[in-house]
N, C-alpha and C positions, 0 to 999 in steps of 0.2 A: 473686222465688218462680221466675221464668222462668229465672234461672241456675243455679237447684238441683234443678230438676223436669225429667222427663224425658218428653216427649208424644211418640207415635205420631203417623205424616201423617193427615193430612184429605182425601180428596178432594172438589172442588167435587158441590155437585149442588144439584139445585131439585125440589118436589114444591107440588103443589096441596092449599092447605088445604081443613077442611070447608065451609067457606065461598067457594069459589072462588078464591082470592088465591092468585097463583103465588110461591114463600116461594125466596128463593134463598141459598143457604151456600155460603161463602167458601173455598176452600181453603187448609190450612194444614200445613206443612213439618212435618217430624221436629226434634226440637229434643232435643240430651243436653244435661244437668246435671250438673250433679255428683255426684247420687244418679242409683242408676236404680231410682227410684223417680217418681209421676205427682202432681199435687200434690193430687188428694183425696186418697191415701192420705198423706202426708206431714201433714196438719190431721187426719185419723183419728188417727194416732200422737201429733199434738202435743193434742188432746182427752182421750187415753190416758193421757197425762202419758210417753211414751217416747219421746219425741222433744220439742227445747229448746223456753220457749215462745219466742214471738216476741217484737219489741219494737215496739210502736205508733208509729210516727215521725208519724202523720195520722190522721183519719180511716181513711181509704184505703187509707193506705202501710202496712204490717207488715213487717217483714225482722229478718233473723237476723243475731250476729256470727258471724264465720268458726270463727273460735276455740270455741264455744259446738258448733258443727257438726262442726270437728275431733275435737273431744272427745267426742261423742257417735259419730263413727266407730271411734277408738279404741278405745272401749268396749265395744261390739258387736264386734272382733275377737277 
């Protein structure tokens, strides 16, 4: 997914929770993927049937065949 999706930059920040704990969120640099779509948009399109189904490699790993993505790109242009 990290090579397919595009994500915006996220700056580091800290905040205090309701119970007084300080939480720190790490920064994340912008990432340019193959598609101008974010991860949640890609998963929404998979659920709607408008993006190719991924292949499950293990419980936590899913992947797409590059030819499936290329065929999808050719079809929408």
